[in-house]
Jmol script that loads the backbone (N, CA, C; Angstrom):
load data "model"
ATOM      1  N   MET A   1     -13.443 -28.483 -42.099  1.00  0.00           N
ATOM      2  CA  MET A   1     -14.156 -27.313 -42.828  1.00  0.00           C
ATOM      3  C   MET A   1     -13.929 -26.259 -41.626  1.00  0.00           C
ATOM      4  N   LEU A   2     -14.392 -26.368 -40.421  1.00  0.00           N
ATOM      5  CA  LEU A   2     -14.116 -25.264 -39.915  1.00  0.00           C
ATOM      6  C   LEU A   2     -12.648 -24.991 -39.492  1.00  0.00           C
ATOM      7  N   TYR A   3     -12.058 -25.497 -39.706  1.00  0.00           N
ATOM      8  CA  TYR A   3     -10.124 -25.433 -39.825  1.00  0.00           C
ATOM      9  C   TYR A   3      -9.949 -24.154 -41.160  1.00  0.00           C
ATOM     10  N   GLY A   4     -10.790 -24.596 -41.937  1.00  0.00           N
ATOM     11  CA  GLY A   4     -10.360 -24.080 -43.119  1.00  0.00           C
ATOM     12  C   GLY A   4     -11.159 -22.705 -43.710  1.00  0.00           C
ATOM     13  N   MET A   5     -12.409 -22.434 -42.208  1.00  0.00           N
ATOM     14  CA  MET A   5     -13.030 -21.297 -42.481  1.00  0.00           C
ATOM     15  C   MET A   5     -12.416 -20.140 -41.558  1.00  0.00           C
ATOM     16  N   VAL A   6     -11.824 -20.862 -40.696  1.00  0.00           N
ATOM     17  CA  VAL A   6     -10.863 -20.160 -39.627  1.00  0.00           C
ATOM     18  C   VAL A   6      -9.194 -19.507 -40.219  1.00  0.00           C
ATOM     19  N   LEU A   7      -9.262 -20.003 -41.535  1.00  0.00           N
ATOM     20  CA  LEU A   7      -8.015 -19.601 -41.749  1.00  0.00           C
ATOM     21  C   LEU A   7      -8.037 -18.751 -43.450  1.00  0.00           C
ATOM     22  N   LEU A   8      -9.223 -18.778 -43.740  1.00  0.00           N
ATOM     23  CA  LEU A   8      -9.601 -17.963 -44.623  1.00  0.00           C
ATOM     24  C   LEU A   8      -9.203 -16.736 -44.926  1.00  0.00           C
ATOM     25  N   PRO A   9      -9.436 -15.914 -43.695  1.00  0.00           N
ATOM     26  CA  PRO A   9      -9.123 -14.857 -43.513  1.00  0.00           C
ATOM     27  C   PRO A   9      -7.698 -14.109 -43.505  1.00  0.00           C
ATOM     28  N   VAL A  10      -7.200 -15.391 -43.317  1.00  0.00           N
ATOM     29  CA  VAL A  10      -5.379 -15.446 -42.788  1.00  0.00           C
ATOM     30  C   VAL A  10      -4.882 -15.446 -44.000  1.00  0.00           C
ATOM     31  N   PHE A  11      -5.489 -16.376 -45.082  1.00  0.00           N
ATOM     32  CA  PHE A  11      -4.908 -16.733 -46.251  1.00  0.00           C
ATOM     33  C   PHE A  11      -5.109 -15.475 -47.345  1.00  0.00           C
ATOM     34  N   ILE A  12      -6.157 -14.924 -47.394  1.00  0.00           N
ATOM     35  CA  ILE A  12      -6.672 -13.460 -48.213  1.00  0.00           C
ATOM     36  C   ILE A  12      -5.881 -12.350 -47.743  1.00  0.00           C
ATOM     37  N   TYR A  13      -5.437 -12.349 -46.843  1.00  0.00           N
ATOM     38  CA  TYR A  13      -4.635 -11.440 -45.988  1.00  0.00           C
ATOM     39  C   TYR A  13      -3.340 -11.498 -46.388  1.00  0.00           C
ATOM     40  N   GLU A  14      -2.687 -12.718 -46.386  1.00  0.00           N
ATOM     41  CA  GLU A  14      -1.393 -12.966 -47.037  1.00  0.00           C
ATOM     42  C   GLU A  14      -1.033 -12.930 -48.413  1.00  0.00           C
ATOM     43  N   MET A  15      -2.182 -13.207 -49.207  1.00  0.00           N
ATOM     44  CA  MET A  15      -2.126 -13.453 -50.482  1.00  0.00           C
ATOM     45  C   MET A  15      -2.247 -11.745 -50.996  1.00  0.00           C
ATOM     46  N   CYS A  16      -2.855 -10.815 -50.329  1.00  0.00           N
ATOM     47  CA  CYS A  16      -2.751  -9.300 -50.956  1.00  0.00           C
ATOM     48  C   CYS A  16      -2.133  -8.526 -49.962  1.00  0.00           C
ATOM     49  N   LYS A  17      -1.138  -8.518 -49.103  1.00  0.00           N
ATOM     50  CA  LYS A  17      -0.701  -7.779 -48.140  1.00  0.00           C
ATOM     51  C   LYS A  17       0.185  -7.075 -48.982  1.00  0.00           C
ATOM     52  N   GLU A  18       1.145  -7.578 -49.785  1.00  0.00           N
ATOM     53  CA  GLU A  18       2.415  -7.000 -50.461  1.00  0.00           C
ATOM     54  C   GLU A  18       1.843  -6.900 -51.836  1.00  0.00           C
ATOM     55  N   GLU A  19       2.330  -5.552 -52.336  1.00  0.00           N
ATOM     56  CA  GLU A  19       2.028  -5.275 -54.016  1.00  0.00           C
ATOM     57  C   GLU A  19       2.825  -5.766 -54.613  1.00  0.00           C
ATOM     58  N   LYS A  20       3.993  -6.020 -54.313  1.00  0.00           N
ATOM     59  CA  LYS A  20       4.908  -6.770 -55.569  1.00  0.00           C
ATOM     60  C   LYS A  20       4.676  -7.998 -55.391  1.00  0.00           C
ATOM     61  N   TYR A  21       4.082  -8.837 -54.642  1.00  0.00           N
ATOM     62  CA  TYR A  21       3.607 -10.454 -54.621  1.00  0.00           C
ATOM     63  C   TYR A  21       2.406 -10.565 -54.809  1.00  0.00           C
ATOM     64  N   CYS A  22       1.678  -9.803 -55.270  1.00  0.00           N
ATOM     65  CA  CYS A  22      -0.101  -9.734 -55.257  1.00  0.00           C
ATOM     66  C   CYS A  22      -0.223 -10.028 -56.470  1.00  0.00           C
ATOM     67  N   ILE A  23      -0.371 -11.771 -56.513  1.00  0.00           N
ATOM     68  CA  ILE A  23      -0.668 -12.245 -57.854  1.00  0.00           C
ATOM     69  C   ILE A  23      -2.357 -12.259 -58.385  1.00  0.00           C
ATOM     70  N   PHE A  24      -3.072 -12.675 -57.081  1.00  0.00           N
ATOM     71  CA  PHE A  24      -4.493 -12.651 -57.120  1.00  0.00           C
ATOM     72  C   PHE A  24      -4.931 -11.455 -56.307  1.00  0.00           C
ATOM     73  N   THR A  25      -6.147 -10.913 -57.059  1.00  0.00           N
ATOM     74  CA  THR A  25      -7.096  -9.892 -56.429  1.00  0.00           C
ATOM     75  C   THR A  25      -7.719 -10.767 -55.132  1.00  0.00           C
ATOM     76  N   THR A  26      -8.349  -9.889 -54.204  1.00  0.00           N
ATOM     77  CA  THR A  26      -9.018 -10.510 -53.253  1.00  0.00           C
ATOM     78  C   THR A  26     -10.217 -11.051 -54.067  1.00  0.00           C
ATOM     79  N   ARG A  27     -10.586 -10.324 -54.810  1.00  0.00           N
ATOM     80  CA  ARG A  27     -11.935 -10.905 -55.758  1.00  0.00           C
ATOM     81  C   ARG A  27     -11.777 -12.325 -56.332  1.00  0.00           C
ATOM     82  N   ASP A  28     -10.665 -12.585 -56.658  1.00  0.00           N
ATOM     83  CA  ASP A  28     -10.300 -13.540 -57.401  1.00  0.00           C
ATOM     84  C   ASP A  28     -10.236 -14.713 -56.582  1.00  0.00           C
ATOM     85  N   ILE A  29      -9.523 -14.568 -55.268  1.00  0.00           N
ATOM     86  CA  ILE A  29      -9.705 -15.592 -54.212  1.00  0.00           C
ATOM     87  C   ILE A  29     -10.622 -16.053 -53.515  1.00  0.00           C
ATOM     88  N   LEU A  30     -11.777 -14.916 -53.460  1.00  0.00           N
ATOM     89  CA  LEU A  30     -13.107 -15.298 -53.077  1.00  0.00           C
ATOM     90  C   LEU A  30     -14.064 -16.336 -53.903  1.00  0.00           C
ATOM     91  N   MET A  31     -14.101 -15.528 -55.288  1.00  0.00           N
ATOM     92  CA  MET A  31     -14.365 -16.427 -56.396  1.00  0.00           C
ATOM     93  C   MET A  31     -13.966 -17.768 -56.193  1.00  0.00           C
ATOM     94  N   GLY A  32     -12.527 -18.341 -56.259  1.00  0.00           N
ATOM     95  CA  GLY A  32     -12.140 -19.728 -56.213  1.00  0.00           C
ATOM     96  C   GLY A  32     -12.740 -20.421 -55.382  1.00  0.00           C
ATOM     97  N   ASN A  33     -12.663 -19.479 -54.088  1.00  0.00           N
ATOM     98  CA  ASN A  33     -13.119 -20.170 -53.008  1.00  0.00           C
ATOM     99  C   ASN A  33     -14.862 -20.901 -52.901  1.00  0.00           C
ATOM    100  N   LEU A  34     -15.447 -19.522 -53.657  1.00  0.00           N
ATOM    101  CA  LEU A  34     -16.923 -19.710 -53.440  1.00  0.00           C
ATOM    102  C   LEU A  34     -16.907 -21.136 -54.739  1.00  0.00           C
ATOM    103  N   SER A  35     -16.408 -21.344 -55.869  1.00  0.00           N
ATOM    104  CA  SER A  35     -16.433 -22.340 -56.501  1.00  0.00           C
ATOM    105  C   SER A  35     -16.049 -23.549 -56.002  1.00  0.00           C
ATOM    106  N   ILE A  36     -15.137 -23.578 -54.910  1.00  0.00           N
ATOM    107  CA  ILE A  36     -14.586 -24.916 -54.269  1.00  0.00           C
ATOM    108  C   ILE A  36     -15.614 -25.276 -53.580  1.00  0.00           C
ATOM    109  N   LEU A  37     -16.606 -24.094 -52.793  1.00  0.00           N
ATOM    110  CA  LEU A  37     -18.091 -24.274 -51.673  1.00  0.00           C
ATOM    111  C   LEU A  37     -19.046 -24.717 -52.733  1.00  0.00           C
ATOM    112  N   CYS A  38     -19.346 -24.374 -53.886  1.00  0.00           N
ATOM    113  CA  CYS A  38     -20.487 -25.085 -54.728  1.00  0.00           C
ATOM    114  C   CYS A  38     -20.307 -26.325 -54.857  1.00  0.00           C
ATOM    115  N   VAL A  39     -19.215 -26.892 -55.497  1.00  0.00           N
ATOM    116  CA  VAL A  39     -18.349 -28.392 -55.579  1.00  0.00           C
ATOM    117  C   VAL A  39     -18.546 -29.058 -54.463  1.00  0.00           C
ATOM    118  N   THR A  40     -18.000 -28.609 -53.261  1.00  0.00           N
ATOM    119  CA  THR A  40     -18.479 -29.579 -52.379  1.00  0.00           C
ATOM    120  C   THR A  40     -19.750 -29.771 -52.084  1.00  0.00           C
ATOM    121  N   ILE A  41     -20.657 -28.475 -51.837  1.00  0.00           N
ATOM    122  CA  ILE A  41     -22.116 -28.761 -51.689  1.00  0.00           C
ATOM    123  C   ILE A  41     -22.783 -29.937 -52.728  1.00  0.00           C
ATOM    124  N   SER A  42     -22.568 -29.758 -53.913  1.00  0.00           N
ATOM    125  CA  SER A  42     -22.907 -30.631 -54.801  1.00  0.00           C
ATOM    126  C   SER A  42     -22.501 -32.071 -54.558  1.00  0.00           C
ATOM    127  N   ILE A  43     -21.202 -32.526 -53.874  1.00  0.00           N
ATOM    128  CA  ILE A  43     -21.066 -33.651 -54.119  1.00  0.00           C
ATOM    129  C   ILE A  43     -21.473 -34.069 -52.819  1.00  0.00           C
ATOM    130  N   THR A  44     -21.856 -33.408 -51.845  1.00  0.00           N
ATOM    131  CA  THR A  44     -22.756 -33.580 -50.759  1.00  0.00           C
ATOM    132  C   THR A  44     -23.953 -34.193 -50.626  1.00  0.00           C
ATOM    133  N   CYS A  45     -24.721 -33.246 -51.888  1.00  0.00           N
ATOM    134  CA  CYS A  45     -26.049 -33.505 -52.026  1.00  0.00           C
ATOM    135  C   CYS A  45     -26.134 -34.924 -53.194  1.00  0.00           C
ATOM    136  N   PHE A  46     -24.657 -35.218 -53.970  1.00  0.00           N
ATOM    137  CA  PHE A  46     -24.975 -36.390 -54.872  1.00  0.00           C
ATOM    138  C   PHE A  46     -24.642 -37.259 -54.003  1.00  0.00           C
ATOM    139  N   THR A  47     -24.079 -37.803 -52.792  1.00  0.00           N
ATOM    140  CA  THR A  47     -23.730 -38.494 -52.140  1.00  0.00           C
ATOM    141  C   THR A  47     -25.059 -38.603 -51.263  1.00  0.00           C
ATOM    142  N   HIS A  48     -26.054 -37.589 -51.029  1.00  0.00           N
ATOM    143  CA  HIS A  48     -27.115 -37.763 -50.232  1.00  0.00           C
ATOM    144  C   HIS A  48     -28.176 -38.656 -50.983  1.00  0.00           C
ATOM    145  N   ALA A  49     -28.227 -38.428 -52.431  1.00  0.00           N
ATOM    146  CA  ALA A  49     -28.923 -39.065 -53.006  1.00  0.00           C
ATOM    147  C   ALA A  49     -28.640 -40.201 -53.667  1.00  0.00           C
ATOM    148  N   LEU A  50     -27.369 -40.669 -53.629  1.00  0.00           N
ATOM    149  CA  LEU A  50     -26.904 -41.574 -53.819  1.00  0.00           C
ATOM    150  C   LEU A  50     -27.444 -42.736 -52.729  1.00  0.00           C
ATOM    151  N   LYS A  51     -27.135 -42.181 -51.482  1.00  0.00           N
ATOM    152  CA  LYS A  51     -27.820 -43.035 -50.338  1.00  0.00           C
ATOM    153  C   LYS A  51     -28.907 -43.197 -49.860  1.00  0.00           C
ATOM    154  N   HIS A  52     -29.806 -42.294 -50.468  1.00  0.00           N
ATOM    155  CA  HIS A  52     -31.309 -42.313 -50.285  1.00  0.00           C
ATOM    156  C   HIS A  52     -31.966 -42.167 -51.368  1.00  0.00           C
ATOM    157  N   GLY A  53     -31.701 -42.227 -52.657  1.00  0.00           N
ATOM    158  CA  GLY A  53     -32.749 -42.414 -53.649  1.00  0.00           C
ATOM    159  C   GLY A  53     -31.997 -43.222 -54.633  1.00  0.00           C
ATOM    160  N   LYS A  54     -32.705 -43.227 -56.104  1.00  0.00           N
ATOM    161  CA  LYS A  54     -32.177 -44.239 -56.621  1.00  0.00           C
ATOM    162  C   LYS A  54     -30.459 -43.821 -57.466  1.00  0.00           C
ATOM    163  N   GLY A  55     -29.655 -44.908 -56.463  1.00  0.00           N
ATOM    164  CA  GLY A  55     -28.630 -44.919 -56.589  1.00  0.00           C
ATOM    165  C   GLY A  55     -27.845 -44.800 -58.299  1.00  0.00           C
ATOM    166  N   GLY A  56     -28.139 -45.629 -59.174  1.00  0.00           N
ATOM    167  CA  GLY A  56     -28.027 -46.014 -60.350  1.00  0.00           C
ATOM    168  C   GLY A  56     -27.886 -44.639 -61.133  1.00  0.00           C
ATOM    169  N   VAL A  57     -28.833 -44.115 -60.778  1.00  0.00           N
ATOM    170  CA  VAL A  57     -29.443 -42.730 -61.704  1.00  0.00           C
ATOM    171  C   VAL A  57     -28.381 -41.517 -61.591  1.00  0.00           C
ATOM    172  N   VAL A  58     -28.212 -41.534 -60.075  1.00  0.00           N
ATOM    173  CA  VAL A  58     -27.278 -40.273 -59.439  1.00  0.00           C
ATOM    174  C   VAL A  58     -26.076 -40.517 -60.032  1.00  0.00           C
ATOM    175  N   GLN A  59     -25.426 -41.830 -60.059  1.00  0.00           N
ATOM    176  CA  GLN A  59     -24.014 -41.965 -60.285  1.00  0.00           C
ATOM    177  C   GLN A  59     -23.889 -42.006 -61.627  1.00  0.00           C
ATOM    178  N   ALA A  60     -24.956 -42.151 -62.541  1.00  0.00           N
ATOM    179  CA  ALA A  60     -24.755 -42.165 -64.221  1.00  0.00           C
ATOM    180  C   ALA A  60     -24.473 -40.147 -64.313  1.00  0.00           C
ATOM    181  N   ILE A  61     -25.529 -39.759 -63.508  1.00  0.00           N
ATOM    182  CA  ILE A  61     -25.672 -37.932 -63.686  1.00  0.00           C
ATOM    183  C   ILE A  61     -24.195 -37.678 -63.201  1.00  0.00           C
ATOM    184  N   ASP A  62     -23.758 -38.108 -62.202  1.00  0.00           N
ATOM    185  CA  ASP A  62     -22.272 -37.942 -61.526  1.00  0.00           C
ATOM    186  C   ASP A  62     -21.194 -38.123 -62.501  1.00  0.00           C
ATOM    187  N   SER A  63     -21.304 -39.584 -63.209  1.00  0.00           N
ATOM    188  CA  SER A  63     -20.464 -39.720 -64.095  1.00  0.00           C
ATOM    189  C   SER A  63     -20.217 -38.643 -65.115  1.00  0.00           C
ATOM    190  N   LEU A  64     -21.596 -38.049 -65.789  1.00  0.00           N
ATOM    191  CA  LEU A  64     -21.715 -36.912 -67.171  1.00  0.00           C
ATOM    192  C   LEU A  64     -20.707 -36.068 -66.802  1.00  0.00           C
ATOM    193  N   LYS A  65     -20.411 -35.253 -65.520  1.00  0.00           N
ATOM    194  CA  LYS A  65     -19.613 -34.105 -65.514  1.00  0.00           C
ATOM    195  C   LYS A  65     -18.160 -34.277 -66.211  1.00  0.00           C
ATOM    196  N   VAL A  66     -17.632 -35.339 -65.974  1.00  0.00           N
ATOM    197  CA  VAL A  66     -16.503 -35.237 -66.501  1.00  0.00           C
ATOM    198  C   VAL A  66     -16.532 -35.137 -68.116  1.00  0.00           C
ATOM    199  N   ILE A  67     -17.279 -35.873 -68.496  1.00  0.00           N
ATOM    200  CA  ILE A  67     -17.535 -35.544 -70.081  1.00  0.00           C
ATOM    201  C   ILE A  67     -18.184 -33.837 -70.442  1.00  0.00           C
ATOM    202  N   VAL A  68     -18.949 -33.415 -69.900  1.00  0.00           N
ATOM    203  CA  VAL A  68     -19.483 -32.076 -70.165  1.00  0.00           C
ATOM    204  C   VAL A  68     -18.292 -31.023 -69.707  1.00  0.00           C
ATOM    205  N   GLN A  69     -17.284 -31.344 -68.832  1.00  0.00           N
ATOM    206  CA  GLN A  69     -16.030 -30.313 -68.339  1.00  0.00           C
ATOM    207  C   GLN A  69     -15.188 -30.587 -69.836  1.00  0.00           C
ATOM    208  N   THR A  70     -15.000 -31.580 -70.016  1.00  0.00           N
ATOM    209  CA  THR A  70     -14.222 -32.320 -71.435  1.00  0.00           C
ATOM    210  C   THR A  70     -14.845 -31.333 -72.695  1.00  0.00           C
ATOM    211  N   VAL A  71     -15.897 -31.570 -72.979  1.00  0.00           N
ATOM    212  CA  VAL A  71     -16.570 -30.835 -74.222  1.00  0.00           C
ATOM    213  C   VAL A  71     -16.458 -29.158 -73.999  1.00  0.00           C
ATOM    214  N   LEU A  72     -16.673 -28.561 -72.566  1.00  0.00           N
ATOM    215  CA  LEU A  72     -16.409 -26.935 -72.511  1.00  0.00           C
ATOM    216  C   LEU A  72     -14.966 -26.848 -72.645  1.00  0.00           C
ATOM    217  N   GLY A  73     -14.068 -27.681 -71.616  1.00  0.00           N
ATOM    218  CA  GLY A  73     -12.775 -27.634 -72.568  1.00  0.00           C
ATOM    219  C   GLY A  73     -12.240 -27.071 -73.581  1.00  0.00           C
ATOM    220  N   VAL A  74     -12.640 -27.879 -74.833  1.00  0.00           N
ATOM    221  CA  VAL A  74     -12.731 -28.189 -75.933  1.00  0.00           C
ATOM    222  C   VAL A  74     -13.365 -26.745 -76.807  1.00  0.00           C
ATOM    223  N   ILE A  75     -14.816 -26.603 -76.145  1.00  0.00           N
ATOM    224  CA  ILE A  75     -15.355 -25.368 -76.795  1.00  0.00           C
ATOM    225  C   ILE A  75     -14.438 -23.782 -76.430  1.00  0.00           C
ATOM    226  N   ILE A  76     -14.034 -23.934 -75.282  1.00  0.00           N
ATOM    227  CA  ILE A  76     -13.441 -22.795 -74.741  1.00  0.00           C
ATOM    228  C   ILE A  76     -11.861 -22.698 -74.974  1.00  0.00           C
ATOM    229  N   THR A  77     -11.325 -23.451 -75.164  1.00  0.00           N
ATOM    230  CA  THR A  77      -9.808 -23.822 -75.126  1.00  0.00           C
ATOM    231  C   THR A  77      -9.199 -24.180 -76.635  1.00  0.00           C
ATOM    232  N   GLY A  78     -10.091 -24.376 -77.198  1.00  0.00           N
ATOM    233  CA  GLY A  78     -10.054 -25.025 -79.105  1.00  0.00           C
ATOM    234  C   GLY A  78      -8.977 -25.781 -79.128  1.00  0.00           C
ATOM    235  N   VAL A  79      -8.745 -26.761 -77.744  1.00  0.00           N
ATOM    236  CA  VAL A  79      -7.960 -28.139 -77.739  1.00  0.00           C
ATOM    237  C   VAL A  79      -8.904 -28.912 -78.118  1.00  0.00           C
ATOM    238  N   ILE A  80      -8.312 -30.060 -79.219  1.00  0.00           N
ATOM    239  CA  ILE A  80      -8.743 -31.170 -79.565  1.00  0.00           C
ATOM    240  C   ILE A  80      -8.172 -32.172 -79.043  1.00  0.00           C
ATOM    241  N   PRO A  81      -9.491 -33.005 -78.127  1.00  0.00           N
ATOM    242  CA  PRO A  81      -8.818 -34.236 -76.967  1.00  0.00           C
ATOM    243  C   PRO A  81      -8.114 -35.436 -78.284  1.00  0.00           C
ATOM    244  N   SER A  82      -7.440 -35.958 -77.426  1.00  0.00           N
ATOM    245  CA  SER A  82      -6.780 -37.140 -78.167  1.00  0.00           C
ATOM    246  C   SER A  82      -7.540 -38.300 -78.505  1.00  0.00           C
ATOM    247  N   LEU A  83      -7.153 -39.034 -79.224  1.00  0.00           N
ATOM    248  CA  LEU A  83      -8.028 -40.529 -79.383  1.00  0.00           C
ATOM    249  C   LEU A  83      -8.286 -41.075 -78.624  1.00  0.00           C
ATOM    250  N   VAL A  84      -7.480 -41.029 -77.075  1.00  0.00           N
ATOM    251  CA  VAL A  84      -7.862 -41.940 -76.160  1.00  0.00           C
ATOM    252  C   VAL A  84      -8.621 -41.388 -75.309  1.00  0.00           C
ATOM    253  N   GLN A  85      -8.769 -39.870 -75.188  1.00  0.00           N
ATOM    254  CA  GLN A  85      -9.861 -39.236 -74.384  1.00  0.00           C
ATOM    255  C   GLN A  85     -11.491 -39.192 -75.156  1.00  0.00           C
ATOM    256  N   MET A  86     -11.063 -39.436 -76.608  1.00  0.00           N
ATOM    257  CA  MET A  86     -12.499 -39.303 -77.138  1.00  0.00           C
ATOM    258  C   MET A  86     -12.853 -40.991 -76.842  1.00  0.00           C
ATOM    259  N   ILE A  87     -12.186 -41.935 -76.804  1.00  0.00           N
ATOM    260  CA  ILE A  87     -12.634 -43.419 -76.382  1.00  0.00           C
ATOM    261  C   ILE A  87     -13.240 -43.573 -75.177  1.00  0.00           C
ATOM    262  N   GLY A  88     -12.088 -42.844 -74.697  1.00  0.00           N
ATOM    263  CA  GLY A  88     -12.699 -42.436 -73.092  1.00  0.00           C
ATOM    264  C   GLY A  88     -14.024 -41.963 -72.934  1.00  0.00           C
ATOM    265  N   MET A  89     -14.455 -40.692 -73.375  1.00  0.00           N
ATOM    266  CA  MET A  89     -15.507 -40.288 -73.471  1.00  0.00           C
ATOM    267  C   MET A  89     -16.767 -41.169 -73.802  1.00  0.00           C
ATOM    268  N   PHE A  90     -16.592 -42.051 -75.224  1.00  0.00           N
ATOM    269  CA  PHE A  90     -17.494 -42.469 -75.616  1.00  0.00           C
ATOM    270  C   PHE A  90     -17.869 -43.662 -74.596  1.00  0.00           C
ATOM    271  N   CYS A  91     -16.998 -44.298 -73.941  1.00  0.00           N
ATOM    272  CA  CYS A  91     -17.120 -45.535 -72.993  1.00  0.00           C
ATOM    273  C   CYS A  91     -18.047 -45.024 -71.974  1.00  0.00           C
ATOM    274  N   GLY A  92     -17.484 -43.748 -71.457  1.00  0.00           N
ATOM    275  CA  GLY A  92     -18.134 -42.990 -70.378  1.00  0.00           C
ATOM    276  C   GLY A  92     -20.033 -43.235 -70.731  1.00  0.00           C
ATOM    277  N   LEU A  93     -20.195 -42.304 -71.996  1.00  0.00           N
ATOM    278  CA  LEU A  93     -21.377 -42.360 -72.592  1.00  0.00           C
ATOM    279  C   LEU A  93     -22.022 -43.298 -72.680  1.00  0.00           C
ATOM    280  N   VAL A  94     -21.624 -44.384 -72.960  1.00  0.00           N
ATOM    281  CA  VAL A  94     -22.125 -45.679 -72.869  1.00  0.00           C
ATOM    282  C   VAL A  94     -22.684 -46.165 -71.645  1.00  0.00           C
ATOM    283  N   GLY A  95     -21.455 -46.427 -70.580  1.00  0.00           N
ATOM    284  CA  GLY A  95     -21.952 -46.800 -69.214  1.00  0.00           C
ATOM    285  C   GLY A  95     -22.819 -45.931 -68.912  1.00  0.00           C
ATOM    286  N   VAL A  96     -22.639 -44.492 -68.818  1.00  0.00           N
ATOM    287  CA  VAL A  96     -24.055 -43.775 -68.575  1.00  0.00           C
ATOM    288  C   VAL A  96     -25.333 -44.454 -68.896  1.00  0.00           C
ATOM    289  N   PHE A  97     -25.666 -44.689 -70.149  1.00  0.00           N
ATOM    290  CA  PHE A  97     -26.714 -45.096 -70.720  1.00  0.00           C
ATOM    291  C   PHE A  97     -26.998 -46.550 -70.171  1.00  0.00           C
ATOM    292  N   VAL A  98     -25.913 -47.577 -70.361  1.00  0.00           N
ATOM    293  CA  VAL A  98     -26.280 -48.991 -69.665  1.00  0.00           C
ATOM    294  C   VAL A  98     -26.898 -48.578 -68.265  1.00  0.00           C
ATOM    295  N   ILE A  99     -26.386 -47.579 -67.399  1.00  0.00           N
ATOM    296  CA  ILE A  99     -26.801 -47.402 -66.018  1.00  0.00           C
ATOM    297  C   ILE A  99     -28.306 -46.912 -65.746  1.00  0.00           C
ATOM    298  N   ILE A 100     -28.443 -45.962 -66.927  1.00  0.00           N
ATOM    299  CA  ILE A 100     -29.913 -45.278 -66.735  1.00  0.00           C
ATOM    300  C   ILE A 100     -30.719 -46.557 -67.609  1.00  0.00           C
ATOM    301  N   PHE A 101     -30.595 -46.830 -68.411  1.00  0.00           N
ATOM    302  CA  PHE A 101     -31.439 -47.905 -69.211  1.00  0.00           C
ATOM    303  C   PHE A 101     -31.751 -49.162 -68.603  1.00  0.00           C
TER     304      PHE A 101
END
end "model"
wireframe off; spacefill off
backbone 0.3
color backbone group
């Protein structure tokens, strides 16, 4: 993690130094890195809760994020999931309910 924090300013400089190759703005890069940081913190917290708390419930909540992301992808992009994806989401929901109850 320290290595990534040291190299982040160098990465931002390299991405934004030449105008003709500048695909992303500094804001885009920082927002992307902040979202990665938030995901890393949430995974660390879930792992801590799994180690010290009620593991099954935490694992069930952690498993729900894939289903929520798929539903958000359907809402935002309008792409309908395939039959296999829908069966997978259904099996995931059944698994979550089995773990919780």
